N, C-alpha and C positions, 0 to 999 in steps of 0.2 A: 699292152697292159702292164702297168708297173706293179711290182710287189710292194715296194714302199712308195717311191715317186711322190713324196709328200713335201709340203711346205711346213717346216717344223718351227713353230713360234710359240712355245709355252712360256708363261711367266714363271721364272725359276723360283719365285717367292710364293709360298703357300699363303701366308698372311703376315701382317706386321703388327706388333704391339709397341707403340712408341717408336724408339729407334732400333728396337730388336726385330730382326727379320728371321722368320722360320722358312727355310728353303727346303725344296724337295731333296736336294743333295744332302743336307744335314740329316733329314729323316731317313734317307737310305743308308747312311752311315750307322745310324742308331739301329736300324733293322738288321744290318750286317752283324753288329756286335751282339744283339739280342739272340739272333739265330745261332751265332757262334757259341754263345754261352750254353744254349740248349743242347747243341750237338756235343760239346765237350762234357756236359753233365752226364749224358748217356755213356760216353766213353769212360769217364771217371768212375761211375758206378759199376760199370762192367769190370773195371780193373781194380775194384775194391779200394778206391781212393775216396776221400771225403769231399763234401760240397764246400767245406771251409777252405780246403786246399785249393779248390777250383776258384773260389771267390778271390783269393789272393792272386792267383795266376791271372785271372781276368783283369784285375787292376793293373798289373804289370803290362799285360798285352795292350790294353787300351792306351795307356800313357805312351808306351813304346811305339805303337802304330802311329798315333797322331804326331808325336814329337819327331819320330824318324822320318815320316812322310813329309812333314813341313821342312825340316832341315835338309832333307834330300832335294826338295825343289829349290830351296834357297841356294845351296852350294853347287848342285849339279847343273841347274838350268838358268838361274837368274841372279847370280852373285853380283854382277856389275850394277844391278838396280838396288839390291838390298844392302850393299855395303854403304850406300848413302841414305838408306831408310831403315836403320836398325830397329826402330820401334815397331815396325810392321812385321818383323820376323815371327814374333810369338803373340802378337795382339791382333784381333780380328778387325783391323782398321786399314784404311788406305788414305794416302794424302790426296786431298781435294780442296783447293782454295775456296770453292763455292759452297762448301758444306760445313756443318758444325754438329758434333755429337752432343746430345742433350741440350743443344741450343747455345752452349757456351765454350765447348772445346773446339775452337775454330781451326780450320785447315784440314780436318779429317772427316771421313765418313765411315760408318759401321758397315762392313761388307760380309761378316762371317768369315770363317776360315776357308780361303781359296788358295790354290797352288800347293798341291800335295803330290809327292813323287813315290810311286810304288817301290822303286829300288831303295829309297831311303827307309820306307816302312819295313822292308825285308831285313835290312841291316839292323834297324831298331829292335825288331822282334827277336832276332838271334841274340843280340846283346842282352835284352831283357830276360830271356830264358836262362842265360848264364848267371845273371844276378839273382834270379828267382831260385835257382838250384843252390846257390851259396847260402840262402836263407832257409832252404828246405832240403837238407842233405839226403832225404829219402828218395829224391828224384835224380834222374840223369838228364842232361841237356838233350841228348839225342832221342831219348824216350818221349820227352815233351814235344820236340820238333816233329817226330813221326806222327803225332796225333793232332797237333795244333794246325798242321797244314790242311787238314780236312775242312774245318770251318773257314780258314783263310781263303781257300779256293772259291767257295761260294760267296764269301764276303767280297772278293774281287769283282764278282759279277755285279753286286749291288753298287759298288763304286763306279764301275763303268756305266751303269744305268744312270747314275747321278750325273756323270759327265755328259751323257746324252741329253738329259733334262736341261743342263746348263749350256748346251750348244758349244762345248769346249772339247779340245783334243779331237778336232774334226779331221776328216780325211781329205785327200786331194780332190781336185775338181774332176767331174765326169760329165759326159753328155746326158742330156735330159732323158734320152731313151734307155739309159742304163737301168737294169732291173731294180737296183737298190738306190737309185738317185734320190738324194735328200737335200732340200734347200734349207740351210740353217739361217733363218732370218736374223737371229740374235748373235751370230758369230762375230766376235769383236774384231776380227781381221777383215771381214767383208763389209761390215757396217757397224762401226763403233756406236755406242749409245749416244755420245755427244753429237755425232754427225746425224744420227737419226732424228734427234731433237731439233737440230738446226734446220734440217730439210722439211720437217713437218710443223715447226713452231710449237711443238708439244712441250709441256712442262715436266713430264716424266718420261723415262725410257719406255715403260710399259705402254703408255698411251701412244708414243711415237711408233713403236713396233706394230701395235695393233692397227694404227692408221695405214701404215705401209702395206700390211697384209690385206686389209679389208676395204680400203677406200680407193676407188678407181682413179682418183686424182693422182695417186702415187704408184700407179701400176708400173710405170717405167723404172722406178727405183726397185720395186720387187723383182722385175724382170732381169735387172742387172745383177742381182745376187746369184752366184753360180750354184749349180748342183754339185754335191760332194758325196764321197763315200761316207756312210755312217760307221766310221772305223770303231767308235766306242761299242757299237752293237756287235760288230764282228768279234771283237776281243772278248766282250762280256759273255756272249753265247758260247764261245770256245771254253771259257772258264767253267761254265756249267758242266761240260763234259769232263774237265779235269776233276771237278768235285765228284762226279759220278764214279770215275775210275778209282779215285782214292778211297771213296766210301766203300766201294765193292771190295777192294783189296783188304781194307781193314776188317770188315764184317764177314766176308765170305771166303777169305783165304788165310794162309798162315804168313803172308808177307810182313805183317806187323811184327813178327817175331825176329825178323832180320833187322837189327839196329841200323837205321839210316836209310833203309830202302824206300819207305814212303816219303821221307823228306827229300831224298834224291829224285824220286819220280816227280814230285811236285815241282822241284826246281827245273828239271829238264822240260816238262810239259808246259808249265806256265811261261817260262822265259823264252822258250822256242816260239810259242804263240806270239808273245810280245815282239820278238825279233821280226817275224814275218809280217805281222800287221803293220809294223812301222813303215813298210814299203808303200803303203797306201795312206799314211798319215801325213798331214802337213807338219813341217818342221816347226818347233815351238818358239824359237827366238833366233836372233841373228847369229849367235854362236852355233846353234844347231844347223842353221842354213849354210854356214861356212864349211861344214864337213861334207866333203864330196862323196866319199865312198859309203859310209854308213852314218846313221844319225847317232846322237848322244844315247838315246834309249837302246839302240842296237849294241853299241859298244859296251854299255853297262850290263846288258843281258848276257853277253858271251861268258863272262866269268861265272855267273850263276849256273848256266847250263853245264859248264865244265865241272864245277863243284858237284852238281847233281849227278853227273855220270860217275864221278868218283864214289859217291855214297851208294849208288845203285849197284855197282859192280865190284866194290872192294870185298875181299874175303873177310868174313866176320863169323863169330860164334853167335848162336842164337841166345 
């Protein structure tokens, strides 16, 4: 009996209005920011800060997270592609000779923002906190980082849940009998949308994938799709525990009074999880596959863990 053992084939788009697509992934990002604002409001009020100060911090955080995550993906994971497609770096579009945005911008399709790297988001947030403190001298960077990591930890869970809905960042193949075995029908590496449409003669990817899952005529195609680790869920569920630990340290202990401790704990826990989950993840591109010892994600995680250990154990004054 399988715990998951499922065929995972959700339509990643909740609904469409013209060329605009509302995806589960985007909604989960919004939920992450909304919950983050609520948690930080509780912290700010407890620390006798104003909601106006929080609102300004929220804007810095949102922009830094999205911009940092996007640029992180571009430069850490896929620069060979984006150096020839610069327009796609900051616009929610992708080159497609068979599509046209609004019916007249030919050669592109609206995709929403895809391709975001958590390492880039982390760097972006740290830079943004420095810029925020320069505009608000009553704050210290480490004070903000010690508190903002609490909502960031639970936000990371929402992001990985969004990856699960998108059937992206999947795990390595496993046997069908594995307790968490999951068949990602829409995984672009196992069955790209264009190929699914060719095999089924469907006009849209959603129709094609639905036929493959439900029409006995295409049972052989479905059977050929391998079962994989749901690595996104492994990672996301672990992030819930990171959030619980940080939340407990802040509200129930005096750890928040040691500058840098919560920030360091976050770095050590979150990036250690990322490091170990990478062992069951598929490599993300040819550059990643060329690295024999560790993946790109693991090499990028090591410095964050070391920095976290420094902040956790450095001698400080309260």
